[in-house]
C-alpha positions as MATLAB code, in Angstrom:
seq = 'MAQPAAEDAVSHTIRGACPHDCPDTCALEVTVGEGRVLKVAGATDHPPTAGVLCTKVAYYPERIHHPQRLLYPLRRVGAKGPGARFERIGWDEALKTIADRFRSIVASHGPEAIVPYSYAGNSGLLGYGSLDRRFFHRLGAAQLDRTICASAGAMGYRATIGASIGFDAENVVDSRLILLWGSNSVVSNLHFWRLAQEARRRGACLIAIDPCRTITADRCDQHIALLPGTDSALALGLMHVLIRDDLLDHEYIARHTLGFAALAERVRAYPPAHVAAICGIDERIVEELAHAYGSTRPTAIRTNYGINRTAGGGMALRTIACLPALTGAWRDPAGGVLLSTSGNYPVNTAALERPDLMPQPTPRVINMSTIGHDLLHARPPIQAIFVYNSNPLAVAPQSGEVVRGFSRSDLFTVVHDLFQTDTADYADILLPATSHMEQLDIHKSYGHLYIQVNQPAIAPLGEALPNTELFRRLASRMGFTEPCFADSDEELCRQAFDWNDPRLAGLSWEKLAHDGHARLNLPQRYAPFADGGFPTPSGKCEFYSQMLADQGLDPLPAFIAPREWRHSPLAEEFPLALLTPPARNFLNTSFANSQRFLEQEKSPAILINPGDAAQRAIAHGDPVRIFNHRGEFAARAVVSDRARAGVVVATSIWWRKLSPDGRNCNEVTSQALTDMGGGATFYDCLVEVAASCQRKAS';
ca = [
     -13.546  -85.683  102.546;
     -10.595  -87.793  101.958;
      -9.506  -85.924   98.837;
      -8.620  -82.289  100.019;
      -6.164  -83.892  102.769;
      -4.364  -86.105   99.948;
      -4.382  -83.579   97.582;
      -2.779  -81.189   99.907;
      -0.075  -83.902  100.697;
       1.478  -84.862   97.111;
      -0.409  -81.605   94.766;
       1.833  -79.017   93.350;
       0.152  -76.077   91.099;
       1.161  -75.225   87.206;
       0.308  -72.221   85.596;
      -2.083  -73.166   81.602;
      -4.460  -70.846   79.361;
      -7.109  -72.418   78.794;
      -7.289  -72.989   74.663;
     -10.956  -73.383   73.640;
     -12.385  -70.811   70.752;
     -13.087  -68.326   73.378;
     -12.023  -64.435   73.783;
     -11.511  -64.518   77.127;
      -8.482  -67.076   77.144;
      -8.628  -67.565   81.103;
      -5.181  -67.960   82.797;
      -5.279  -71.712   84.647;
      -3.532  -72.734   88.135;
      -3.764  -76.784   87.500;
      -3.432  -78.203   90.730;
      -1.349  -81.923   90.243;
      -1.625  -84.425   92.166;
       0.085  -88.075   91.353;
      -0.080  -87.870   87.811;
      -3.574  -86.640   87.856;
      -5.411  -82.987   86.927;
      -7.420  -82.297   90.970;
      -8.869  -79.208   90.230;
      -8.289  -75.904   87.819;
      -9.334  -72.317   89.154;
      -8.711  -68.937   87.697;
      -5.682  -67.491   88.331;
      -6.014  -64.588   90.363;
      -2.766  -62.386   88.989;
      -4.308  -62.077   85.491;
      -6.510  -59.073   85.808;
      -8.592  -60.832   82.534;
      -9.561  -64.295   84.085;
      -9.266  -62.346   88.027;
     -10.198  -66.122   89.810;
     -13.241  -66.110   87.672;
     -13.828  -69.499   85.751;
     -16.996  -70.612   83.386;
     -19.049  -73.847   84.410;
     -17.125  -75.521   81.289;
     -13.553  -75.310   82.994;
     -13.935  -75.000   86.089;
     -14.532  -79.341   85.171;
     -12.334  -79.738   83.777;
     -10.334  -82.537   85.406;
     -13.509  -84.420   84.088;
     -12.910  -83.743   81.006;
      -9.128  -84.649   81.097;
      -9.839  -88.063   83.044;
     -13.186  -88.848   81.137;
     -13.612  -92.435   80.652;
     -13.605  -92.661   77.053;
     -10.428  -90.437   76.468;
      -8.756  -91.537   73.027;
      -5.317  -93.365   74.498;
      -3.688  -95.193   71.624;
      -3.807  -95.225   68.031;
      -6.247  -97.244   66.459;
      -7.716  -98.873   62.902;
     -10.948  -98.827   62.074;
     -11.477 -102.735   60.722;
     -15.655 -102.394   60.074;
     -17.715 -100.441   58.032;
     -18.151  -95.937   58.532;
     -20.225  -94.474   60.258;
     -22.268  -94.284   63.779;
     -21.218  -97.817   65.446;
     -18.000  -98.339   64.063;
     -15.570 -100.712   65.185;
     -11.793  -99.861   65.696;
      -8.809 -102.163   66.591;
      -5.840 -100.853   68.712;
      -2.647 -101.058   66.827;
       0.895  -99.314   67.434;
       2.076  -95.593   66.226;
       4.387  -96.934   63.665;
       1.768  -98.871   62.295;
      -0.508  -96.020   62.378;
       2.681  -93.661   60.809;
       3.352  -96.092   58.528;
      -0.242  -96.651   57.557;
      -0.882  -92.427   56.741;
       2.301  -92.562   54.707;
       2.301  -94.592   52.654;
      -1.122  -93.875   51.784;
      -0.530  -90.314   50.646;
       2.747  -91.061   48.785;
       0.022  -93.439   46.972;
      -2.414  -90.735   46.627;
       0.350  -87.919   45.982;
       1.860  -90.736   42.929;
      -1.855  -91.152   41.232;
      -4.245  -87.503   41.584;
      -1.688  -85.660   43.003;
      -0.546  -83.591   46.699;
      -3.678  -81.255   46.651;
      -5.716  -84.334   46.489;
      -5.162  -84.642   49.980;
      -6.919  -81.664   52.534;
      -6.030  -80.849   55.566;
      -8.943  -79.816   58.473;
      -8.592  -78.205   61.488;
      -9.841  -75.304   63.190;
      -9.741  -73.989   66.622;
      -9.942  -77.110   69.068;
      -7.061  -75.964   70.172;
      -6.731  -72.144   70.205;
      -3.016  -72.232   71.032;
      -0.805  -70.715   68.630;
       1.492  -73.998   67.939;
      -1.482  -75.790   68.339;
      -3.467  -74.399   66.429;
      -0.867  -73.625   63.257;
       2.504  -74.294   63.320;
       4.456  -78.121   62.292;
       1.099  -78.954   61.327;
       0.680  -76.168   58.588;
       4.664  -77.029   57.860;
       3.639  -80.700   57.134;
       1.058  -79.772   54.472;
       2.458  -76.632   53.504;
       5.675  -79.077   52.116;
       3.784  -81.590   51.051;
       2.090  -79.957   48.535;
      -0.997  -81.376   49.631;
      -4.689  -78.210   49.307;
      -4.416  -75.323   51.494;
      -8.126  -75.147   53.718;
      -9.519  -72.035   54.083;
     -10.897  -71.442   57.522;
     -13.961  -69.674   57.025;
     -16.675  -71.614   59.540;
     -16.666  -68.485   62.238;
     -15.325  -65.040   61.432;
     -13.513  -64.479   58.302;
     -16.456  -62.832   57.167;
     -16.844  -60.266   59.836;
     -13.058  -60.157   60.059;
     -12.602  -58.938   56.428;
     -15.876  -56.504   56.910;
     -13.917  -54.986   59.780;
     -10.313  -54.450   58.477;
     -12.014  -52.768   55.775;
     -13.705  -50.489   58.055;
     -10.434  -49.896   60.572;
      -7.697  -51.594   58.888;
      -7.118  -54.697   61.523;
      -8.486  -57.721   64.512;
      -8.367  -53.962   67.053;
     -10.738  -52.642   69.325;
     -10.999  -50.639   72.426;
      -9.172  -52.780   75.851;
     -12.133  -54.820   77.126;
     -11.085  -53.600   81.135;
     -12.126  -50.078   80.360;
     -15.398  -50.863   79.460;
     -15.820  -50.010   83.321;
     -16.018  -46.161   82.310;
     -18.739  -46.525   79.272;
     -21.606  -44.937   79.654;
     -23.810  -46.743   77.271;
     -22.655  -49.777   76.346;
     -23.990  -51.709   73.065;
     -24.176  -55.446   73.323;
     -25.088  -56.768   69.582;
     -24.819  -59.831   68.733;
     -23.187  -60.806   72.322;
     -24.591  -63.086   74.297;
     -21.871  -62.268   76.858;
     -22.903  -64.376   79.832;
     -22.422  -67.470   77.968;
     -20.090  -66.709   75.492;
     -17.472  -63.634   76.619;
     -18.342  -64.328   80.720;
     -15.634  -61.917   81.792;
     -16.270  -59.028   79.176;
     -20.108  -59.422   81.059;
     -18.325  -59.037   84.424;
     -17.154  -55.810   83.767;
     -19.874  -54.545   81.746;
     -21.951  -55.320   85.186;
     -19.496  -53.024   86.853;
     -19.818  -49.988   84.174;
     -24.025  -50.505   85.397;
     -23.501  -50.393   88.762;
     -20.932  -47.286   88.315;
     -24.470  -46.584   86.295;
     -23.841  -46.706   82.007;
     -26.877  -48.157   80.245;
     -26.717  -51.612   78.585;
     -28.408  -52.238   75.633;
     -29.215  -55.831   74.138;
     -29.473  -56.016   70.038;
     -30.487  -59.889   69.622;
     -33.204  -61.574   67.833;
     -33.256  -63.613   70.923;
     -34.149  -62.792   74.654;
     -30.755  -64.286   75.711;
     -29.799  -64.684   80.030;
     -27.432  -61.059   78.866;
     -30.604  -59.495   77.217;
     -32.921  -60.351   80.464;
     -29.993  -58.088   82.656;
     -29.484  -55.135   80.066;
     -31.427  -52.412   80.599;
     -33.256  -52.985   77.087;
     -33.537  -55.466   74.355;
     -33.842  -54.476   71.297;
     -34.889  -57.928   68.935;
     -34.543  -57.281   65.490;
     -35.203  -59.872   63.275;
     -31.599  -61.924   61.945;
     -29.372  -60.760   58.840;
     -31.053  -56.985   59.084;
     -28.179  -56.047   61.556;
     -26.772  -53.791   59.453;
     -29.569  -51.856   58.158;
     -30.311  -51.078   61.970;
     -26.297  -49.495   61.460;
     -27.378  -47.605   58.034;
     -30.676  -46.677   59.698;
     -28.283  -44.929   63.238;
     -25.946  -43.211   60.576;
     -28.482  -41.703   59.610;
     -30.611  -40.309   62.552;
     -27.047  -38.872   63.946;
     -26.078  -37.335   60.148;
     -29.423  -35.692   59.806;
     -29.860  -34.325   63.636;
     -26.134  -33.463   64.010;
     -25.301  -35.982   66.950;
     -21.517  -36.100   65.203;
     -17.997  -35.284   65.782;
     -17.145  -32.875   63.003;
     -13.191  -33.060   63.906;
     -12.966  -36.501   64.079;
     -14.734  -37.263   60.628;
     -12.615  -34.702   58.852;
      -9.638  -35.522   59.922;
      -9.748  -38.972   60.711;
     -12.262  -40.267   58.248;
     -12.427  -40.876   54.286;
     -15.535  -41.064   52.032;
     -17.832  -39.253   54.422;
     -20.181  -37.226   52.008;
     -20.515  -40.140   50.065;
     -21.462  -42.380   53.191;
     -24.163  -39.646   53.871;
     -25.620  -39.503   50.437;
     -25.762  -43.451   51.290;
     -28.142  -43.375   54.485;
     -30.690  -41.324   52.648;
     -31.694  -43.839   52.149;
     -32.565  -45.385   55.117;
     -34.575  -43.283   57.097;
     -36.066  -44.891   60.730;
     -39.360  -46.403   59.059;
     -37.622  -47.763   56.259;
     -35.557  -49.388   58.648;
     -37.895  -50.898   61.277;
     -39.700  -52.377   58.860;
     -36.742  -54.435   57.772;
     -35.914  -55.057   61.235;
     -38.853  -56.016   62.456;
     -38.851  -53.206   65.095;
     -40.918  -49.800   66.220;
     -39.583  -46.746   64.645;
     -39.171  -44.920   68.350;
     -36.623  -48.125   68.900;
     -34.302  -46.332   66.147;
     -34.871  -42.564   66.557;
     -34.473  -42.990   70.443;
     -30.930  -45.932   70.100;
     -29.372  -43.238   67.981;
     -29.604  -40.249   69.762;
     -28.954  -41.914   72.844;
     -25.579  -43.108   71.173;
     -24.863  -39.575   69.772;
     -25.173  -38.461   72.861;
     -23.575  -40.051   75.613;
     -19.837  -40.294   76.155;
     -17.826  -42.789   76.531;
     -19.689  -45.172   74.550;
     -18.909  -49.440   73.598;
     -20.426  -51.558   71.112;
     -19.180  -54.896   72.173;
     -20.085  -56.601   69.210;
     -19.288  -60.264   68.185;
     -19.655  -63.015   65.269;
     -23.064  -64.451   65.273;
     -24.109  -60.895   63.209;
     -21.412  -62.620   60.134;
     -23.066  -65.668   59.538;
     -25.606  -64.596   56.711;
     -24.969  -63.396   53.640;
     -24.141  -59.999   54.508;
     -22.726  -60.517   57.294;
     -19.738  -58.623   56.280;
     -20.554  -56.652   55.391;
     -22.496  -55.886   59.010;
     -19.785  -55.215   60.718;
     -18.558  -53.169   58.908;
     -21.477  -50.898   58.832;
     -21.320  -50.902   62.623;
     -17.580  -50.450   62.631;
     -18.516  -47.483   61.223;
     -20.371  -45.755   64.386;
     -17.907  -44.647   66.381;
     -16.021  -42.689   64.145;
     -19.302  -40.887   63.286;
     -19.387  -39.881   66.516;
     -16.144  -39.559   68.134;
     -16.010  -42.385   70.257;
     -12.678  -43.309   69.863;
     -11.168  -40.598   71.565;
     -12.284  -42.408   75.114;
     -10.549  -45.256   76.261;
     -14.135  -46.970   77.023;
     -15.225  -46.146   74.017;
     -15.650  -47.425   70.273;
     -16.017  -51.209   69.108;
     -14.608  -54.409   70.276;
     -14.983  -57.564   67.673;
     -11.290  -58.598   68.604;
      -8.536  -58.114   69.667;
      -5.810  -60.213   67.665;
      -4.786  -57.966   65.431;
      -2.426  -56.506   68.782;
      -0.371  -59.493   68.822;
       3.072  -59.491   66.405;
       2.371  -63.215   65.690;
       5.125  -64.238   63.298;
       2.444  -66.407   61.151;
       5.907  -67.329   58.309;
       7.634  -68.597   60.960;
       5.715  -70.768   62.509;
       3.473  -71.783   59.717;
       6.589  -71.777   56.594;
       4.559  -71.006   53.340;
       7.886  -70.362   51.811;
       7.989  -74.412   51.842;
       4.721  -74.707   50.011;
       5.529  -75.974   45.846;
       4.945  -72.973   43.275;
       2.119  -72.641   41.712;
       0.268  -72.887   44.810;
      -1.589  -75.168   45.475;
      -5.599  -75.602   44.747;
      -8.075  -73.618   48.133;
     -10.601  -75.652   49.189;
     -13.105  -73.900   51.683;
     -14.395  -75.748   55.046;
     -17.752  -74.533   55.086;
     -18.672  -75.929   51.987;
     -16.331  -79.504   52.572;
     -19.562  -81.829   52.511;
     -20.226  -80.167   48.168;
     -16.569  -80.792   47.799;
     -16.557  -84.358   48.673;
     -18.803  -84.774   46.690;
     -18.021  -83.165   43.590;
     -14.448  -81.318   43.731;
     -12.560  -81.811   40.650;
     -10.215  -83.595   41.035;
     -12.067  -85.314   43.546;
     -10.090  -84.836   47.146;
      -8.423  -88.998   47.883;
      -7.564  -88.126   51.404;
      -8.370  -85.656   54.645;
      -6.694  -85.654   58.024;
      -9.019  -83.945   60.333;
      -7.856  -82.480   63.664;
      -9.055  -80.110   65.835;
     -11.832  -80.056   64.453;
     -15.256  -82.431   64.317;
     -16.701  -81.473   60.776;
     -19.520  -83.741   60.990;
     -21.212  -81.860   63.053;
     -20.018  -78.636   63.180;
     -19.751  -78.109   59.213;
     -22.897  -76.771   57.710;
     -25.482  -78.920   55.197;
     -24.289  -82.090   57.222;
     -26.291  -84.599   55.397;
     -23.722  -83.938   52.479;
     -20.818  -83.664   54.699;
     -22.087  -87.453   55.923;
     -22.199  -87.943   52.550;
     -18.903  -86.623   51.430;
     -17.293  -88.534   54.762;
     -18.986  -92.293   54.058;
     -17.338  -92.567   50.491;
     -15.669  -95.487   50.708;
     -12.154  -94.666   48.377;
     -11.691  -91.291   50.462;
      -8.943  -92.162   53.292;
      -9.613  -90.411   56.763;
      -7.746  -89.873   59.768;
      -9.107  -88.006   62.577;
      -6.838  -86.737   65.628;
      -8.728  -86.430   68.991;
      -8.973  -86.712   71.934;
     -12.884  -88.272   71.701;
     -14.211  -90.695   69.082;
     -16.062  -88.056   67.435;
     -19.035  -88.431   65.065;
     -16.351  -87.547   62.433;
     -14.096  -89.783   64.184;
     -16.647  -92.466   63.204;
     -15.820  -92.505   59.687;
     -11.887  -92.264   60.677;
      -9.659  -94.930   58.918;
      -7.050  -93.698   61.479;
      -7.759  -92.672   64.643;
      -5.108  -91.178   66.792;
      -5.494  -89.915   70.086;
      -4.238  -86.324   71.056;
      -3.205  -85.194   73.942;
      -5.640  -81.803   75.681;
      -3.868  -78.997   76.673;
      -2.978  -79.982   80.008;
      -0.676  -82.596   78.345;
       1.409  -80.037   76.121;
       3.592  -76.962   75.641;
       2.042  -74.145   74.142;
       1.482  -70.130   73.767;
      -1.338  -67.959   73.601;
      -2.713  -65.227   72.083;
      -6.293  -63.945   72.423;
      -9.135  -62.004   70.830;
     -10.865  -60.892   73.862;
      -8.290  -58.787   75.549;
      -4.449  -57.594   75.590;
      -2.558  -60.067   77.382;
       0.203  -62.783   76.115;
       0.438  -66.637   77.950;
       2.350  -69.390   78.078;
       0.735  -72.807   78.736;
       2.434  -74.950   80.931;
       1.654  -78.862   80.822;
      -0.209  -79.927   84.260;
       0.860  -84.111   83.470;
       2.101  -86.302   80.911;
       0.288  -87.673   78.095;
      -2.171  -89.775   79.298;
      -1.864  -93.045   77.052;
       0.459  -92.632   73.945;
      -1.821  -89.425   73.135;
       0.631  -87.084   71.121;
       0.060  -83.288   70.488;
       0.118  -82.064   67.558;
       2.637  -80.698   66.538;
       4.988  -83.943   67.883;
       2.444  -86.302   65.508;
       3.411  -84.488   62.089;
       6.972  -84.198   63.481;
       6.856  -87.978   63.329;
       4.827  -88.481   60.443;
       7.668  -85.879   58.566;
      10.327  -87.958   59.398;
       8.435  -90.799   57.778;
       7.279  -89.004   54.258;
      11.020  -88.390   53.929;
      10.816  -84.387   54.591;
      14.454  -83.748   55.865;
      14.191  -79.693   55.910;
      15.632  -78.726   59.499;
      12.272  -76.571   60.996;
      10.622  -80.444   61.107;
      12.957  -80.622   64.498;
      12.050  -77.225   66.380;
      11.116  -78.437   69.699;
       7.970  -77.093   71.043;
       9.983  -74.647   72.812;
      12.020  -73.606   69.254;
       8.379  -72.506   68.006;
       7.434  -70.823   71.150;
      10.495  -68.709   70.911;
       9.232  -68.123   66.716;
       5.445  -67.310   67.365;
       5.820  -63.676   68.534;
       8.404  -61.152   66.719;
       9.834  -60.443   70.689;
      11.522  -57.201   69.020;
       7.849  -55.198   68.424;
       7.335  -52.860   70.441;
       4.393  -53.676   71.866;
       6.756  -56.982   73.385;
       9.558  -54.374   74.461;
      10.264  -55.895   77.845;
       9.406  -59.152   77.975;
      11.364  -62.251   76.447;
      10.338  -66.083   76.120;
      12.086  -66.544   79.591;
      10.331  -63.695   81.418;
       6.952  -65.235   79.720;
       7.407  -68.704   80.791;
       8.572  -67.539   84.419;
       5.702  -65.450   84.660;
       3.146  -67.530   82.589;
       1.510  -64.289   81.247;
       2.598  -60.777   80.117;
       0.077  -57.527   78.731;
       0.892  -56.794   75.668;
       3.163  -53.158   75.784;
       0.199  -50.841   75.283;
      -0.663  -47.877   77.599;
      -3.173  -48.733   80.177;
      -5.720  -46.265   78.740;
      -5.172  -47.722   75.460;
      -7.373  -45.709   73.588;
      -6.014  -47.322   69.774;
      -7.611  -44.723   67.653;
      -8.086  -41.463   70.079;
      -5.672  -39.941   67.126;
      -6.903  -41.427   64.535;
      -3.924  -43.631   62.827;
      -5.876  -46.372   61.959;
      -3.844  -49.578   59.763;
      -6.056  -48.984   56.775;
      -4.553  -47.877   53.189;
      -5.137  -44.129   53.793;
      -4.429  -44.448   57.471;
      -8.091  -43.057   57.728;
     -11.480  -44.725   59.323;
     -12.692  -45.829   55.573;
     -16.594  -44.974   55.025;
     -15.471  -45.996   51.659;
     -13.414  -49.181   51.076;
     -10.746  -48.625   47.482;
      -9.984  -52.417   48.735;
     -13.550  -53.917   48.400;
     -14.560  -51.348   45.530;
     -11.649  -53.231   43.739;
     -12.546  -57.170   44.536;
     -16.567  -56.175   42.857;
     -18.271  -55.552   46.158;
     -19.720  -52.480   47.263;
     -17.098  -49.686   48.732;
     -20.313  -47.815   50.679;
     -21.990  -49.565   54.119;
     -25.081  -50.782   52.890;
     -27.698  -53.537   54.002;
     -27.768  -57.176   51.901;
     -30.907  -58.602   53.042;
     -30.658  -62.661   54.159;
     -31.044  -65.028   51.018;
     -33.472  -67.268   52.964;
     -35.890  -64.764   55.446;
     -39.590  -63.872   54.910;
     -39.129  -61.671   51.701;
     -38.280  -64.678   50.588;
     -40.419  -67.307   47.909;
     -38.770  -70.099   49.827;
     -41.024  -68.787   52.982;
     -43.814  -69.705   51.893;
     -43.145  -73.363   52.642;
     -40.519  -72.366   55.149;
     -41.897  -69.867   57.312;
     -39.647  -69.879   60.117;
     -36.007  -67.982   60.765;
     -32.874  -70.186   62.538;
     -30.547  -69.362   64.726;
     -28.152  -71.690   66.321;
     -26.195  -69.905   68.711;
     -24.526  -72.068   71.781;
     -25.096  -73.491   74.522;
     -24.462  -72.584   77.932;
     -22.417  -75.765   78.867;
     -20.877  -76.519   75.183;
     -18.431  -74.859   72.970;
     -18.980  -75.847   69.689;
     -18.604  -79.498   70.095;
     -16.497  -79.871   72.882;
     -18.088  -80.513   76.059;
     -21.276  -82.030   74.718;
     -20.047  -85.546   75.759;
     -19.364  -84.472   79.485;
     -22.082  -86.276   81.800;
     -22.412  -83.761   83.425;
     -23.196  -81.035   81.142;
     -26.107  -83.351   78.814;
     -27.793  -83.694   81.715;
     -27.971  -79.675   82.475;
     -28.681  -79.257   79.050;
     -31.518  -82.152   78.850;
     -31.918  -82.271   74.982;
     -31.884  -80.634   72.039;
     -33.801  -77.888   72.591;
     -35.376  -75.411   70.270;
     -36.881  -72.211   71.057;
     -40.624  -70.945   69.741;
     -42.930  -68.278   70.480;
     -46.244  -69.134   71.913;
     -47.820  -67.694   68.414;
     -45.857  -69.802   66.827;
     -46.362  -73.335   68.491;
     -49.750  -72.302   68.909;
     -50.614  -72.691   65.257;
     -48.496  -75.349   65.185;
     -50.602  -76.712   67.681;
     -47.257  -77.680   69.536;
     -47.050  -77.624   73.341;
     -44.551  -76.724   75.687;
     -42.209  -79.876   76.101;
     -43.166  -81.417   72.836;
     -41.032  -83.164   70.355;
     -40.366  -81.592   67.409;
     -38.956  -81.836   63.485;
     -37.801  -78.812   62.106;
     -36.953  -79.122   58.787;
     -36.376  -77.318   55.345;
     -35.327  -78.998   51.791;
     -31.748  -79.200   52.949;
     -32.794  -81.654   55.749;
     -34.258  -82.006   59.443;
     -33.539  -83.278   62.931;
     -35.326  -83.999   65.960;
     -35.549  -81.047   69.573;
     -38.205  -81.087   71.816;
     -39.905  -77.643   71.955;
     -39.596  -74.746   74.521;
     -42.401  -72.575   74.151;
     -41.233  -69.040   75.076;
     -41.578  -65.616   74.053;
     -37.740  -65.778   74.261;
     -37.957  -66.201   70.607;
     -39.982  -63.929   68.764;
     -42.373  -64.546   66.456;
     -41.000  -65.658   63.042;
     -37.609  -67.248   64.449;
     -36.786  -70.269   66.143;
     -33.879  -70.698   68.032;
     -31.897  -74.288   68.386;
     -28.965  -73.985   71.290;
     -26.089  -76.043   69.674;
     -23.438  -77.483   68.779;
     -24.918  -81.105   70.180;
     -23.182  -84.289   68.717;
     -25.391  -86.048   66.146;
     -24.674  -89.394   67.415;
     -25.923  -88.609   71.471;
     -29.194  -86.571   69.476;
     -32.695  -88.695   69.485;
     -32.142  -89.099   65.653;
     -28.860  -89.039   65.607;
     -28.422  -85.369   63.761;
     -27.931  -82.063   64.982;
     -29.192  -78.647   63.447;
     -26.952  -78.492   61.213;
     -28.629  -81.012   58.748;
     -30.802  -77.918   57.885;
     -28.183  -75.261   57.480;
     -26.436  -74.024   53.946;
     -23.145  -74.129   52.223;
     -24.228  -70.786   50.673;
     -21.310  -68.544   51.682;
     -21.044  -64.863   52.998;
     -20.655  -61.373   50.716;
     -17.035  -60.792   51.586;
     -14.606  -63.842   52.843;
     -16.188  -66.640   51.960;
     -17.067  -67.660   55.580;
     -20.287  -69.876   56.750;
     -23.580  -68.622   56.916;
     -25.646  -70.567   59.751;
     -27.927  -68.333   60.858;
     -29.015  -67.628   56.836;
     -31.576  -70.437   57.494;
     -35.098  -70.884   56.955;
     -37.547  -73.920   58.309;
     -40.194  -74.887   59.390;
     -40.885  -77.027   62.597;
     -44.046  -79.852   63.253;
     -44.943  -82.305   65.905;
     -43.066  -84.998   65.155;
     -45.897  -87.026   64.666;
     -46.974  -84.797   61.965;
     -45.197  -85.620   58.254;
     -43.931  -83.441   55.414;
     -45.490  -83.650   52.880;
     -44.213  -85.633   50.134;
];
């Protein structure tokens, strides 16, 4: 009872923005008192947030003031790996050690032997990619291809409509039919789900398309449980019926699309019976869904990036993105498709990252999704890796190889993080990072149309530094004298956007910093392609893509089968398709060391269909092994018809060291890449499941 009174007496509120890899990018009201974060609430004046936060962020003070926060630079004094021991050092010594080692590697192996490894642990424009990119560009280090999440889908989507642009989620309340296609919105897009619920109250029909009966599917009017990796086949089947039964907007097709005749010929090969066999669903479902889609307006498709994590993931998103142009769904503000809104923002990436600092010819590229293989086999060898905003030991595919790569005694590893993660256990130098509540940043979103400023709420804890200040200091240690390395965080915020772009009309850095957030200067009833104007080479929705043809890819939508599925030879030994979607209480590996959320998740679990469980003599709650030719991990069996027959679902991503056997689901996932974009194929994975007392035959 005493805490609220003390809070009222000394506290104040700071405006912030959630930096995590989530489309909602919530606006925050952070209550601070005596140098501590006391409470985090959703901003009520930010329409997408509307005062509501997910449970993870609502308990953010526990993360900020977690007893295991890293507060000082550390140097490893024992062996690499779990249980690694570290001693405290000062920043001067830490930076000198890194700079000296980098100079030595550059002299002996060249700068391309040094690899940065980062992703969206911090999605603010400064924290995600600004002074860090400048530093590694100036150094001449290897470039990192950041492919682990969205690259395949983004490429397929852009090949079709030209940019990462979709309908404005705020308008979906007026939709009459909403397809939640590969989107467990209750877990990973909560604020869209709230809008979809409002649409349903107004009479909309909600249909979930997902191999697993998620909690989102539970709350929809219909659930279509197709087999993993068959989304493009379903989309092609829908197009077959739309064209066969003339459920088309001919005027829109004629004026605003390219390649319709070729598309119509292609989809003749995908009649409902054939598609149903591929997807493992009833033929009637294909017919009925196509007729619902073709005869309802407005119709919205909310898709997400899980779809792009199979061999044909890029083509799958491309194929789905073709649907609205056939029916004219883009004419309506509440219609079309939404994968991402990030293409709406006039980000000045070149100013932030300064690629002009790179030497010529440009350095080699390392794909982050194959980091295990590359640490072991890249030529010339990788000699140093600098990890920030990521935890590759837990998140990268085929983690057995990742562990072996990071275990190399000759690999110099630096990790900058809030916590001693699985990856940090392999660091030579471990550096304390600030949370977003201790630093300035500026944000776009990939789920709405608002730009935001994140103001620091408290001073950095201990000696923690944000990415920007870390790389300023390291650049100075390396003797980099370019003026851009002296840019302050506020100067970086000013450089982050093209403020003269019409989409920012009436907005300045000063106004944004004062107000906290602002909507892009787009119509309230925004319908991006109501009159065409697609940002493709042709200016049209490209059913036929010359860009893909020029890269040796199929220029038309197609079904690309998973590498590992029920028709693969591998299925004889490993007959179950594994999916590894996010746990409700984790976000990638963030929050996965929170005692509160660990207690809610209990332990790593795997959903298995009752029929599949019975065949293996597995009972609900049994400890089981999930394994294939790449590795194995342990989990608790949850026997449930939420998993369709032939599919098992392991929620993720657990820290390895907090898992019962010191491994997680990425022990069995593959480093094979997607059809386009070089993306990870986490959901293209066959396994077997056995009671843990059983042993795999040698």
